[in-house]
N, C-alpha and C positions, 0 to 999 in steps of 0.2 A: 815404835810409835803405834797407836791403835790402827792407823790406816795402812801400815806398811805391808800387811799381808792380804789387803783387799784385791781381788782380781781386777784387771783393767776393764773399763766400760767399753762396750761395743755399740757403735752407731747402728741404729736400725735401718735397714735398707728395704725399699719397696721392691717386690718381685715384679717381673714383667707384667704379670696380670694385674697387680695393684696399680702400676703406673697407667695402664690402659683405662682402668676404672676411674682413676682420678681425672684423667684427661676427658673422659666421657662426661663426668659430672660437671666439669668446668664448662664444656661446650653446651650442655643442657641449661646451665645457669645463664649463660649469655643469651641463649635462645629465649628463655623465659623473660629475661630483662627486656629484650627487644620487643617481645609480644606485649609487655606492659607499657612500653613507651609509645607504641604505635597509636593507641587511642588518644594519648595526650597531644600528639603532634598532628592529629587529623585536621584537615582543613575545616571540617564541620564545626570544630570547637574553637576556631580562630576568633579573636575579638571582633565584635561588630563595628563596622565603620560608621561613625555618626553622620547623620544628615544635617543640613543647616536650615534653620528657620530664621528668616530675616524679618524683624519688626522695624519698619521705618519710623522716623521722627514724625510726630503729628497724627499718628493713628489713634482713633478712639478705642476705648476698651472693647466695644462690640466688634470692631475689626480684628483686634488681637484674638478674641475668643474664636472667631470664625477661622482665622489662620491656624490656630492650634488644633481645632477639630479636624481641619482638612489635612494637616501634616501628620497627625496621629491616626488618621483614618477612623475617626469617631463620629457618631451621629451629631448633627447640628444641635447646639445648646449644651453639649457635655461640659465644655470648659467653663461656660457661664455658670452652670449649676455647681461646679466644683468650688466656686468662690466661697460659698456658705460654710463649707466644712474643711477648707484648706488651711485654716489658722494662719493667714498671711500676716507678716510682721508690719502691719500698717499703723500709722499714728492714730491716736484716739480721735483726732479731728475728722478722719476719713470715714468713721462710723461703718467700717467694713467694706467701703466702696474703693476698689483699687484703681479707679480712674486717675490717670496722671502718674501712677506708680508702676506701670507695666513698661519698664524702661526700654527704649528702642535700641536694639543691638542684634547681633547674630548669635543664636543659641544652638548648641549641639543637641540633636534629638536622636534617640535610638528606639528600638522596640520596647524597651523597658521604661521609657519616659512616660510620666503621667501628667495630666493637666494640672493637678494640684502642685506637683513638684516643679513644673515649669513656671507656673504663676509665682510661686514662692521665690524662685531664682530671680525673676524679673523685679519683684518688689525689693528683694535684698539689694539688687544692683542699684535701683533708684535711691534707696536709703544711703548707699555708699557714695553715690554721686552728690547727693544733697549734703553729705557730711564732709566733702572735700574742703580743704582749708579755705580756698577762695570763696566758694559758694556759701559755706556756713558762716564765715566771718562777715561777708557782705550782707547776708540776710540779717544777722544781728545788728549791723550798722543801720539798717533800715527798719529795725524793730519788727521783722517778719519771722514767723515760725517757718520751719522747713516746708510745712504743708502750704502755707501762703506763698512761699517761693515757688513751689511746684505749680500752684494755681496761676500765678502771674506768668511763669515761664510758658505754660500751655497757651496762654493768650498770645504771647510773643511768637510762639511757634506757628500759630494759626494765622497771625496777621502779617508777619514780616514776609516780604516778597523774596528776600534772599538773606543769608546770614549777615551780610554787611549792614543791613538795616535793623538788625535786632536791637542794638543799643539805642537807636533813635525811637523805635516803637516802645521800648521799655521806658524811655524818658517821657514820652507822651502819657503813658499810664501813670507814672509817678507824679507828673505835674498835675494831672487831673485829680488824683487821689489827694494831693496836698491842698487843692483848692475846693475839695468836697464837691467836685463835679462828677456827674455820672459818666462812666467810661464810654457808653454808647458804642460798643464794639459789635459789629455784625457777626463776628465769629461766635460770640456767646449766644446771640439770637439764633444763629444756625444750629448750634448745639441744642437749644431748646426745641427747635422744630425738626431736629434729626435730619439735617440736610447740609449741603455745601453749595453756596452760590455767591456771586459778587453783586447781585441785585437784591435790595431789600425794599419792600413796599412800606410806605409811610404808616399804613394801618397796622403792619406787623410790629412796628416799634412800640405799639401801645398795648400789646397783649400782656395779660397778667401772668407772669411766669418768673420764678426766682432767678433764671438765667438771662432775663431780659435786662441788660445793663443800660438800656435807655430809660427804663422806669425805676430801676433799683440802683442805689449808689453802692460804691465799693466793689470788691472782687466778687465773682460768682461763688456760689456755695461750695463748688468742687472744681478741680481742674477740668478742662474740656478736651484734653487729649494727652498723649504721652510725649512730653517735651524732652529734647536732647540736652546734652551738657552745655552746648553753646547758648541755648535759650535760658538755661538756668543761670549761667554766668552773666548774661545780659540783664536778667531780672534784678540782680543784686549789684550790678555795676553799669547803670545806664549811661549813655553818652550825654555830655553836657549840652544843654539847649533849653529854650523856652517854648518849645513846640507844644501845641494842644490838639493839633489835627494832622491827619495824613491821608493820602489817597494814592493808590498805585494807578497812575495814568495809563501805563502800558508796562509789559514785562520788563523788569530791570529799571524802571523809572518811577520811584515812589516819591511824592512831593510832601514835605513836612512844612507846616505853617504854624505861626504863633497867633494869627487872627482869623476870624471866620471869613472875612472878606477875601483874604488871600486864598483860603481853602476853597471857597466857592468858585473862584476862577479856575482852580485846578480841577474841580469836579466837572465844571463845564467843558474843559478840554477833554476829560475822560469821556464825557457824553458824546462829544463831536467825533472822537476816534472810534467809539463803539458804533455810532451811527454810520460812519463811513465804512467800517468793516462789515456791517450787516446789511448795507444798502443793496437792493436788488429789485427785480421785477415783481417779487411777491408782495402782496398787500397785507399789512398786519391785520389781525382780527379786529372787528369793530369794538370800539371802546378801549382798546389797548394802545398806548402810545408807541410810536415807531422806535423810540429810543428812550433811554433813561433820562429823567429830568432832575436837576438839582432841586432839593427841597428849599422852600423859601425860608427866610430867617425865622426860626422857631422862638418861643419864649425863653429858651435856654440855648447855650451854644450847641451847634450841630456836632454830631459825632465824627470821629476820624475815619469812618468806613467809606465805602464807595457811595454811589448815587442812590437815591430813593425814588421809587415809583409810587404815584398816588393809587 
């Protein structure tokens, strides 16, 4: 056969010098690999631990902007200015104003977080909450757009003394809208005047402002704060009742009434409690009443807010 006379193959063997050279090469390779891995495992390159930014229910957009600037260590006004170029996913009704859509929640923040990115996340979250099955279906049942739901929810968030009262506050709003009555909410007037108070002067209820729901019927032009999911749910699923008025007589005690006469009694009790709480040796300034007075019967039903001062 052709291979019968081929000499046997010999296995090549490394000399002692060759074996030493191979071992040295392997050791150098391990050393180089270790050197390459050290920077990758350096603590300086470890992932940054996010900080937490809490946005509470009921905050206005201006408060959210200020919190973002502070947490990101930016000059005041930076977050507010970012709205114009952030391309936020807002509904057309909002006309670029994110009020009511900066959803209250806890957001992770790092050194790479930008105001525009954070605002966009808040708006997307609000859209998701408004699109949940319960809220979306309830809004359609009341012929409300998601933006109107957010607006109504913001009033509920501002007016309800506690979550248990949200459904009742929502019913008052729905009942007034159904009767073409002005809402007469102090919370919307406070938004117009950029303040927060439980006392509203009678002359303030007559100011010419689109957020003055004493003078203008229907919902205000925009939400007045960032409502949470509970307020959104209450807006589309109000508690059953015939109430048209309410007043928080004291913390945890909100009285709901179907008639103005009953409501006025509750307001008078609120005034008595306020007077007792503030009574002291100090004399009130001239011309200013010592305590709030319930407004007399106006030509239209009185609003559900607290007492009025002349």
